[in-house]
C-alpha positions in Angstrom: 205.1 220.5 208.6 203.2 223.5 207.6 199.7 224.5 209.2 197.5 223.7 206.5 198.8 220.5 206.0 198.5 219.8 209.8 194.8 220.8 209.7 194.4 218.6 206.7 195.6 215.6 208.6 193.4 216.5 211.8 190.6 216.7 209.6 190.8 213.3 208.2 191.6 211.7 211.7 188.3 213.3 212.9 186.5 212.1 210.0 187.8 208.6 210.4 186.7 208.5 214.0 183.2 209.5 213.2 182.6 207.7 210.1 184.9 204.7 210.1 187.0 203.3 207.4 184.6 204.3 204.5 186.3 207.8 204.4 188.8 207.7 201.8 192.4 209.1 202.6 192.0 211.6 199.6 189.7 214.6 199.0 187.7 215.9 196.1 189.4 218.8 194.7 188.1 221.6 192.5 188.9 224.7 190.7 188.5 228.5 191.3 186.3 229.7 188.7 183.7 232.5 188.1 182.2 230.8 185.1 178.5 230.4 185.2 177.1 227.1 186.3 174.8 227.2 183.3 177.6 226.6 180.7 180.1 223.9 180.0 183.1 224.2 182.2 186.4 222.7 182.1 189.6 222.6 184.1 193.0 220.8 183.7 194.7 219.2 186.9 198.1 217.9 187.2 200.6 216.6 189.9 204.1 215.6 189.3 206.2 213.4 191.7 209.4 211.7 191.5 210.0 207.8 191.8 213.0 206.3 192.6 211.6 202.7 191.3 208.7 201.9 189.0 206.2 199.4 190.8 205.2 196.3 189.2 201.6 197.7 189.9 200.2 200.9 190.9 196.4 201.0 191.3 194.4 204.3 191.4 190.7 204.9 192.2 189.5 207.7 190.0 186.4 209.8 189.8 185.2 213.0 188.7 182.0 215.2 188.3 180.7 215.2 185.7 183.4 213.4 183.5 187.3 213.3 183.3 189.9 211.9 180.9 193.2 210.6 182.8 196.8 211.0 181.5 199.9 209.6 182.8 202.9 211.3 181.4 201.1 212.4 178.4 199.2 209.1 177.6 195.5 208.8 177.8 194.7 205.9 180.2 191.0 206.3 181.4 187.8 208.0 180.9 184.9 207.8 183.4 183.0 208.1 185.6 180.6 205.7 184.2 177.2 207.1 184.5 174.9 207.0 187.3 173.4 208.9 190.0 175.0 210.8 193.2 173.9 207.8 195.7 175.7 205.6 193.2 178.6 207.6 191.9 181.1 205.4 190.0 184.8 205.3 190.3 187.2 203.5 188.0 190.4 201.5 189.3 193.1 202.0 187.0 196.8 200.6 187.1 199.1 203.3 186.1 202.2 201.1 186.4 202.9 200.6 182.8 202.9 204.4 182.2 205.5 205.4 184.9 209.0 205.8 184.7 211.8 206.3 187.0 212.3 210.0 187.8 209.7 212.6 187.5 206.0 211.5 186.4 202.9 213.6 185.7 199.4 212.4 186.5 197.2 214.7 184.5 193.1 215.1 184.2 191.0 216.9 182.0 187.6 217.5 184.0 184.4 219.0 182.5 181.3 219.9 184.0 178.4 220.5 181.8 176.4 222.5 184.2 172.7 223.3 183.3 173.4 222.3 179.9 174.1 218.8 180.4 173.0 215.9 178.5 169.6 214.2 180.0 171.5 211.1 180.9 174.3 213.0 182.9 173.5 213.2 186.4 175.8 215.1 189.0 176.3 218.4 190.5 177.2 221.5 188.8 180.7 221.8 190.1 183.9 220.6 188.8 185.5 217.9 191.2 188.1 215.5 190.9 189.2 212.6 193.0 192.5 210.3 192.9 193.2 207.9 195.5 195.6 204.9 195.7 194.3 201.5 196.2 196.9 199.6 198.0 199.5 201.7 196.4 201.7 204.6 197.6 199.5 207.5 197.9 201.8 210.1 196.2 199.2 210.8 193.8 196.2 211.2 196.0 194.2 214.2 195.6 194.9 217.0 198.0 196.1 220.8 198.0 199.5 219.7 196.4 197.6 219.4 193.1 197.8 222.4 190.4 194.4 223.4 188.6 194.0 225.4 185.7 190.8 227.0 184.2 190.0 228.9 181.1 187.6 229.5 178.3 188.9 226.5 175.9 185.9 224.7 176.1 182.1 226.1 176.0 178.9 225.0 174.8 178.2 225.5 171.0 174.1 225.7 170.6 174.2 227.1 167.0 172.5 224.2 165.5 169.1 222.6 164.7 168.1 219.1 165.3 165.1 217.6 163.6 162.8 216.1 166.6 163.2 215.7 170.1 166.8 215.8 171.1 168.3 215.2 174.7 171.9 214.3 174.2 175.3 216.0 174.3 175.2 219.7 173.0 177.8 220.8 170.6 181.2 222.0 172.0 183.2 225.2 171.2 186.8 224.6 171.3 189.1 227.7 171.3 192.8 226.8 170.6 193.8 230.4 171.6 192.6 229.6 175.4 194.2 226.1 175.4 197.1 225.3 177.5 199.1 223.1 175.0 201.3 220.5 176.6 199.4 220.7 179.9 199.2 216.7 180.4 202.9 216.8 180.9 205.1 219.2 183.2 205.6 221.6 180.1 205.4 225.3 180.6 202.1 226.8 179.4 202.9 230.3 178.7 200.2 232.8 179.5 198.5 230.5 181.8 198.8 230.6 185.8 198.5 227.3 187.5 196.8 227.6 190.9 196.6 225.2 194.1 193.4 222.9 193.7 190.4 223.9 196.0 189.3 221.4 198.5 185.9 220.5 197.9 184.8 217.6 200.2 185.7 214.3 201.8 185.1 211.1 199.7 183.1 208.3 201.0 181.8 204.7 200.1 178.2 204.3 199.6 176.9 203.4 202.9 178.6 206.1 204.8 176.6 208.9 206.2 175.8 211.4 203.3 177.5 214.8 204.0 175.7 215.9 200.8 178.1 214.9 198.2 178.7 211.8 196.2 178.5 208.1 197.5 181.0 206.1 195.7 180.8 202.6 194.3 183.2 200.7 192.2 182.2 200.7 188.3 180.6 197.5 187.6 181.0 197.8 183.7 184.5 197.4 181.7 185.8 200.6 179.9 184.3 201.2 176.8 185.9 200.0 173.4 188.2 202.5 171.8 189.6 201.8 168.2 190.4 204.0 165.2 187.9 204.1 162.4 187.3 206.3 159.3 185.9 209.5 159.8 184.8 209.7 156.3 186.3 209.7 152.8 188.2 213.1 152.2 191.3 213.8 150.4 193.8 215.3 152.7 195.9 217.6 153.4 193.2 220.2 152.5 194.4 223.9 152.5 191.7 226.7 152.6 193.3 230.2 151.4 192.9 233.3 153.6 189.6 235.2 153.7 187.8 232.1 152.3 184.4 230.4 153.3 184.0 226.7 152.0 182.0 223.7 152.9 182.6 220.0 152.2 180.1 217.2 152.7 181.7 213.6 153.8 179.9 210.5 153.8 181.4 207.7 155.6 179.0 205.1 153.8 177.7 203.8 157.1 177.0 205.2 160.6 179.4 205.2 163.4 179.7 206.4 166.8 183.1 207.9 167.6 185.2 210.6 169.2 186.0 213.0 166.5 189.7 214.2 166.1 190.9 217.2 163.9 194.6 218.0 163.1 195.4 221.6 161.7 198.3 223.9 160.8 198.3 227.4 160.5 194.9 229.5 160.1 195.1 232.0 162.8 191.7 233.3 163.5 190.0 230.5 161.4 187.0 228.4 162.5 185.9 225.1 161.6 182.4 224.1 162.1 181.6 220.1 162.0 178.0 219.1 161.4 177.2 215.6 162.3 174.0 213.6 160.8 172.6 210.2 160.6 171.3 211.2 157.2 170.6 214.3 154.9 166.7 215.6 154.9 164.6 216.8 152.0 164.7 220.6 151.9 160.8 221.1 151.5 160.0 220.4 155.1 156.9 222.6 156.7 158.9 222.6 160.1 161.8 220.8 161.8 159.2 218.6 163.6 158.2 217.2 160.3 161.4 217.1 158.5 161.6 213.8 156.2 164.9 212.1 154.6 165.5 210.8 151.3 167.1 207.4 150.5 170.0 207.8 152.9 172.5 207.7 149.8 171.2 210.5 148.2 173.1 214.0 148.6 172.3 216.2 145.7 170.0 219.1 146.6 169.6 217.9 150.3 169.7 219.7 153.4 172.3 219.2 156.2 171.0 219.5 159.9 172.4 218.3 163.0 174.6 218.6 166.1 177.7 220.9 165.6 181.2 221.6 166.9 183.1 224.6 166.3 187.1 224.6 166.4 188.7 228.1 166.7 192.2 228.2 165.5 195.4 229.9 167.2 197.7 229.4 164.1 199.7 226.6 165.8 201.6 224.0 163.7 200.1 220.3 163.9 197.3 221.1 166.3 195.5 218.0 167.4 192.2 218.5 169.0 189.0 216.2 169.8 185.8 216.2 171.2 185.1 215.8 174.8 182.2 213.3 174.2 181.8 211.1 171.1 179.4 211.9 168.3 177.1 209.8 165.9 177.3 210.5 162.1 177.2 209.1 158.6 177.4 212.5 157.2 179.9 215.2 158.1 179.9 218.6 156.8 182.8 220.9 157.5 182.6 224.5 157.0 185.9 226.3 157.2 186.4 229.9 157.4 189.6 231.6 157.4 191.0 235.0 158.3 194.4 236.5 156.9 196.1 233.1 157.1 195.6 229.9 155.1 194.4 226.7 157.2 195.7 223.5 156.5 193.3 220.5 157.5 195.9 217.7 158.0 193.9 215.0 159.1 190.4 213.9 160.3 190.2 211.1 162.6 187.6 209.0 164.4 188.0 206.9 167.6 185.2 204.3 167.6 183.6 203.8 170.9 181.0 201.4 172.5 180.2 199.1 175.0 182.8 195.9 174.5 180.5 193.5 173.4 181.9 190.5 171.7 179.4 188.7 169.4 179.5 184.8 170.1 176.5 183.7 168.1 176.6 182.8 164.3 174.1 182.5 161.6 174.4 180.8 158.2 171.1 181.3 156.1 170.3 183.1 153.1 172.3 186.2 152.1 169.6 188.4 152.9 169.0 187.3 156.4 172.8 187.5 157.2 172.6 190.9 155.9 169.7 191.7 158.2 171.4 190.1 161.1 174.8 191.9 160.6 172.9 195.4 160.5 170.8 194.2 163.6 174.2 193.7 165.4 175.7 196.9 164.4 172.6 198.7 165.6 172.7 196.9 168.9 176.4 197.8 169.5 175.9 201.4 168.5 173.0 201.9 171.2 175.1 200.2 174.2 177.9 202.5 175.9 177.9 203.0 179.6 174.1 202.1 179.5 172.1 200.5 176.9 170.5 203.5 175.0 167.5 203.9 172.9 169.6 205.8 170.2 173.0 207.0 170.2 172.2 210.4 168.1 169.1 212.1 169.6 168.8 210.9 173.4 171.5 208.3 174.8 169.0 207.3 177.3 168.4 204.1 178.9 164.6 203.4 178.6 163.3 200.0 180.3 161.2 199.3 177.6 163.8 199.5 175.2 166.2 197.6 177.3 164.3 194.5 177.8 164.8 193.9 174.3 168.5 195.0 174.1 169.2 193.0 177.2 167.9 189.6 175.6 169.7 190.4 172.4 172.9 190.6 174.5 172.1 187.4 176.2 171.4 185.5 173.0 174.3 186.8 171.1 177.1 187.3 173.8 178.6 186.2 177.1 178.3 189.5 178.5 176.3 189.6 181.8 177.7 192.8 183.2 175.6 195.2 180.9 172.0 193.3 181.7 172.8 193.2 185.3 174.0 197.0 185.3 170.6 197.9 183.7 168.4 195.8 186.2 170.3 197.6 188.9 169.8 201.0 187.5 165.9 200.1 187.2 165.9 199.7 190.9 168.0 202.6 191.5 165.4 204.8 189.6 162.5 203.7 191.8 160.0 206.2 193.2 157.9 206.1 196.3 154.7 205.4 194.5 156.3 201.8 193.4 157.2 202.5 189.8 160.6 202.8 188.2 161.2 205.8 186.2 161.0 205.2 182.4 164.5 205.8 181.8 167.6 206.1 184.0 170.0 207.9 184.7 168.3 210.8 183.8 168.5 214.3 185.1 164.9 214.7 184.3 162.6 212.4 185.8 160.0 210.8 183.4 157.4 207.9 184.2 156.1 205.4 181.7 154.1 203.1 183.7 154.3 200.2 181.5 158.1 200.2 181.4 158.0 199.2 185.0 156.5 196.1 184.0 159.1 195.8 181.3 162.0 195.8 184.1 160.2 192.8 185.7 160.5 191.2 182.5 164.1 192.0 182.6 164.6 190.1 185.7 162.6 187.0 184.3 164.5 186.9 181.0 168.0 187.0 183.1 166.6 184.2 185.2 165.7 182.1 182.2 169.0 182.9 180.1 171.6 183.2 182.7 170.0 182.1 186.2 171.9 184.1 188.9 168.7 183.5 191.3 170.9 184.2 194.3 171.6 187.7 192.6 168.0 188.2 191.4 166.5 187.6 194.9 167.5 191.1 195.9 165.2 192.6 193.5 162.0 190.8 194.3 161.1 193.3 197.1 161.2 196.2 194.2 159.1 193.9 191.7 156.7 193.3 194.4 156.4 197.0 195.1 155.6 197.7 191.2 153.0 195.0 191.2 151.7 196.7 194.5 151.3 199.8 192.8 149.3 198.2 189.8 146.8 196.4 192.5 145.8 199.8 193.7 144.2 200.5 190.5 142.4 196.9 190.1 138.7 197.6 190.1 136.0 195.0 191.6 136.0 193.5 188.1 139.6 192.5 188.1 140.3 195.1 185.3 142.5 197.9 185.8 141.5 201.5 185.9 143.7 203.7 183.9 147.3 203.7 185.3 148.9 207.2 185.9 151.7 208.7 183.8 152.3 207.6 180.2 151.3 204.2 179.4 153.4 203.9 176.1 152.7 200.8 173.9 154.2 201.4 170.4 154.3 204.2 167.7 151.4 202.7 165.9 149.1 204.4 163.7 145.8 204.3 165.5 147.4 204.6 169.0 147.3 208.2 170.7 150.9 209.1 171.1 152.1 205.6 171.6 149.3 204.8 174.1 147.0 202.0 173.6 143.2 202.6 173.3 141.1 203.0 176.4 137.4 203.6 176.9 135.8 206.4 178.6 136.4 204.7 182.0 139.6 203.9 181.4 139.5 200.2 180.5 142.1 198.9 178.1 142.8 195.3 177.1 146.4 196.1 176.4 147.0 197.6 180.2 145.4 194.6 181.8 147.4 192.0 179.8 150.8 193.7 180.0 150.0 193.5 183.6 149.0 189.6 183.6 152.5 189.1 181.8 154.3 190.6 184.7 152.4 189.0 187.3 152.9 185.4 185.7 156.8 186.3 185.4 157.0 187.3 188.8 154.8 184.1 190.2 157.6 181.9 188.4 160.3 183.5 190.1 158.6 183.9 193.7 157.9 180.2 193.6 161.4 179.3 192.6 163.4 181.4 194.8 161.2 183.8 196.6 158.2 183.5 198.6 156.1 180.6 197.4 152.8 181.8 198.9 153.3 185.1 197.2 154.1 183.1 193.7 150.7 181.4 194.4 149.0 184.7 194.9 150.4 186.2 191.8 149.5 183.2 189.6 145.8 183.3 191.0 145.4 187.1 190.6 146.7 186.6 186.8 144.2 184.0 186.4 141.5 186.4 187.7 142.6 189.1 185.3 142.9 186.8 182.4 139.2 185.6 182.9 138.0 189.2 183.2 139.7 190.1 180.0 138.2 187.0 178.3 134.6 188.1 179.4 135.3 191.8 178.7 137.0 192.0 175.3 136.6 188.8 173.5 134.4 189.1 170.3 133.3 185.6 169.4 132.0 186.9 165.7 135.2 188.3 164.8 137.3 185.6 166.8 139.5 188.4 168.2 140.0 190.2 171.4 138.9 194.1 171.1 141.2 196.8 172.7 138.4 198.4 174.6 134.9 197.1 176.0 133.0 198.8 173.1 134.7 196.2 170.8 135.2 198.8 168.1 138.8 198.8 167.5 141.2 195.9 167.4 145.1 195.6 167.1 147.9 193.2 166.6 149.1 194.2 170.2 146.3 193.1 172.1 145.8 189.9 170.4 149.4 189.1 170.6 149.6 189.7 174.4 146.3 187.3 174.5 148.0 184.6 172.9 151.2 185.2 175.2 149.3 185.3 178.6 147.3 182.3 177.5 143.8 184.0 177.5 143.1 181.7 174.6 143.4 177.8 174.3 145.8 176.5 171.7 143.3 176.1 169.0 142.0 179.7 169.6 145.6 180.8 169.7 146.5 179.8 166.3 143.2 181.1 164.7 143.9 184.6 166.3 147.6 184.6 165.2 146.5 183.7 161.8 144.1 186.6 161.8 146.4 188.9 163.6 148.9 188.5 160.7 146.6 188.6 157.8 144.0 191.0 158.8 145.2 194.4 157.7 142.2 196.3 159.6 143.9 195.5 162.7 146.1 198.2 164.0 149.7 197.3 163.0 152.5 196.9 165.3 155.6 198.9 164.5 159.3 197.7 165.2 159.1 198.0 169.0 156.0 195.9 169.5 157.0 193.4 166.8 159.1 191.8 169.3 156.0 190.8 171.0 154.1 189.8 168.0 156.9 187.5 166.7 156.9 185.8 170.4 153.1 185.2 170.0 153.7 183.7 166.5 156.3 181.3 168.3 154.0 180.5 171.3 151.2 179.9 168.8 153.3 177.5 166.6 153.6 179.8 163.7 157.0 180.6 163.6 157.6 179.4 160.0 155.9 182.6 159.2 158.7 184.6 160.5 160.3 185.2 157.1 157.0 186.4 155.6 157.1 189.2 158.4 160.5 190.8 157.4 158.9 193.3 154.8 159.7 196.4 157.0 163.3 195.6 157.3 163.4 195.0 153.6 162.2 198.4 152.9 164.7 199.9 155.2 167.3 197.9 153.4 165.9 199.4 150.2 166.4 203.0 151.4 170.0 202.8 152.2 170.0 202.4 155.9 173.0 200.9 157.7 171.2 200.5 161.1 167.5 199.9 162.0 165.5 203.0 162.3 163.2 203.5 165.2 160.1 203.6 163.2 158.9 203.0 159.3 159.5 206.0 157.5 159.5 208.9 158.5 161.5 208.0 161.4 163.2 210.5 163.6 166.1 208.2 164.8 168.1 206.0 162.1 169.6 203.9 164.8 167.0 202.3 167.4 168.1 199.1 169.1 164.4 197.8 169.6 164.4 197.3 165.9 167.2 195.1 166.2 165.2 192.1 167.8 165.6 189.8 164.8 169.0 189.1 166.1 167.0 187.1 168.8 164.3 185.7 166.8 166.7 184.1 164.1 168.3 182.3 166.8 164.9 181.5 168.9 162.5 181.2 166.0 164.3 180.3 163.1 166.7 178.0 164.7 164.3 177.3 167.3 166.8 177.7 170.5 164.7 178.2 173.6 165.7 178.2 177.2 163.3 175.6 178.5 164.3 176.0 182.3 165.9 178.9 184.5 169.7 179.4 183.5 169.3 177.6 180.1 169.3 174.2 182.0 167.2 172.6 179.6 167.0 173.2 176.0 163.9 173.2 173.6 164.7 173.2 169.9 161.8 174.0 167.5 163.3 174.9 164.1 160.9 176.9 161.8 163.1 177.2 158.7 160.0 178.6 156.5 160.8 178.6 152.9 164.6 177.8 153.5 165.8 174.5 152.6 168.6 174.7 155.3 170.0 177.0 158.0 172.7 176.6 160.8 174.0 178.5 163.6 175.1 178.8 167.3 174.6 180.9 170.4 176.4 181.2 173.7 175.2 179.0 176.6 176.3 179.4 180.4 178.1 176.3 180.0 179.5 176.7 176.4 177.7 176.7 173.3 174.6 175.5 171.6 175.1 174.7 167.7 172.5 173.5 165.3 172.3 172.7 161.7 169.2 171.8 159.7 168.6 170.6 156.5 165.1 169.7 154.9 164.9 166.9 152.2 161.5 165.8 151.3 159.4 165.4 154.5 162.4 164.8 156.3 164.5 167.2 158.6 168.1 166.5 159.1 169.5 167.8 162.2 173.1 168.0 163.7 172.8 169.3 167.4 175.9 170.2 169.8 175.0 171.0 173.4 177.2 171.7 176.3 178.4 168.9 178.6 175.3 167.8 180.8 172.9 169.9 179.2 169.8 167.9 177.3 167.4 169.3 174.7 164.1 168.3 173.3 163.9 168.7 169.3 160.4 169.4 168.2 159.5 169.1 164.4 155.8 168.5 162.8 154.3 167.1 166.1 157.2 164.7 166.8 159.5 165.2 169.7 162.9 163.6 170.5 165.3 163.9 173.1 168.8 165.1 172.5 172.0 164.4 174.7 175.1 166.6 174.0 176.0 165.8 170.4 173.7 163.9 168.0 172.8 163.9 164.5 169.1 163.2 163.8 166.6 162.5 161.0 163.0 163.1 161.7 160.5 162.1 159.1 156.9 163.6 158.8 
């Protein structure tokens, strides 16, 4: 045994004795590079072993910093780690047995670190690191000094692009085929490249072990992302570009996608291919990029192409297949090819769609228009869910907890997945700061605070409890939500109204709000701010009384009652029959009056009158897509769900301009794909079909169909115990209903002030 290996074993014995079994029998390994940590850096790792027999199962735990792609004998088998922070660094457990063979086997990993140019959602260090550790299997592949590593300049950041509006996602990549070790995933020779012994970095430890300044490992809590081939766009291939030529081609794939982009070429040594990705084209007469506007999304003539770009530099090889490290979002692609002395042939453009593997279990049958709206909403929701929920897949890819409350409820109404909502809840807790608030978004390398989004996180707990129960699991989060409420209480004044909360208090991108914030008086008073706090207090009180501390539940309930009374005194204008936004009573919004209905500031009769005015009085500040979610819930609570179909014009406007996903705001919109605008995929089931959870865990069901002008509609949603299926038909003054419930679940059907009990499967007729 050589001296280095002896020292290595002694080192691990010492670690095991001092730290216990939480130290892994593998080490983080890295590379030898002089490349600046400011730029994207890539390393190639591999290790070959001989196997006399192929095991039925061979589990490996795999992680990297920042990201990896894992190959077994040249076959791509895993990608990760799922994004998180250093105190909760994810690893994947991968069974590589199906890819092993008798004889020589090569495990290889492409590992990259974004350095200082990382996307906002990518946390980690600036050092490339890889970890592979057997999980109950032969440790022959464990990362140690026997691994080889190779670095080079094959990948670097490509910053030569302009994106209109705030951008925080992945920068473009420059891929240089001349510096790429073709065939590196197997034991092939790589002429011109010198493999080195991997560099030892640090011990690998589980979360809960004493932190040695590295990454504390936790098992990945979500599945691998869906990966399937889709069209990159319609183009006639192969396409050959003559020597000394520069040409561009615009490709429209007709609808948005989120996918890894693939390029296959032959020849063209010295050529470059730039690929620009855009959700839409832009009007060319823009004053600056911050005020760029978009035409009808199908229009191309005379329009400008701007967006994220990748660049591929060619080495002249045949059938060169390259792919992006990270996925892209596009409807439009622009390829700009510039050749040198050789012709370049583009043989194939490919795309591998990727998103969180949500499976739609809901089903709607209504008008063609509503079904189209629902289809686009589902596409929007899917594209905004990857390793976390995301506000948008193009511009930011960040999990904002205000957006995520809507996305999680959409998941619970339309799928059986509980892992992604739970994942989001846990990441909210992980983001909490010492003052008692969650960060607005997480994971995020740049902390940002939106005080109102901490209350949205409490709402996520409540929604999960009502839709899927899990109170034993949720109990662990009550101390965190109490901490948030405690932070708010510090700003309560003697009159039981809040002083202005610190940080950004986002409410909606409404015209009439200052950069998304509600209206305030000079002393910081705001009805909106008070009412969202009341909503969180009521939700927290209900959870405390059920599975927390009942005395705290009573306290929060009483505090909510006191603030509600103060709001009534301070903001109610009896002459207008509305709540004002500020004590001066000179500005009114849909937002405040919707919250007044939801928090029961008003009695039932007042709520109906206020709801009517909220919908019809256009002098009120109008909610945009985000807050319409709460406006529609207020309509439901006030018994005016029948007007849901009258509120769909903003979505119809988007259909009319060719959008294939729902935008962030009405025109002009930065993002063409924003999940908070997809909440009709909740309301078509909750309001139109009237399917409500009436008890924690959906243990009881309340059915309040509100078909509006439709004569019939039907559909189903997933339930923890099965599915809920309803079909309604109106004839004259009667409602014909067919209800199917899971075994043991009871429902109450309410229509036209009548109420009937439903048990399991029944067909009913209710006459007015």
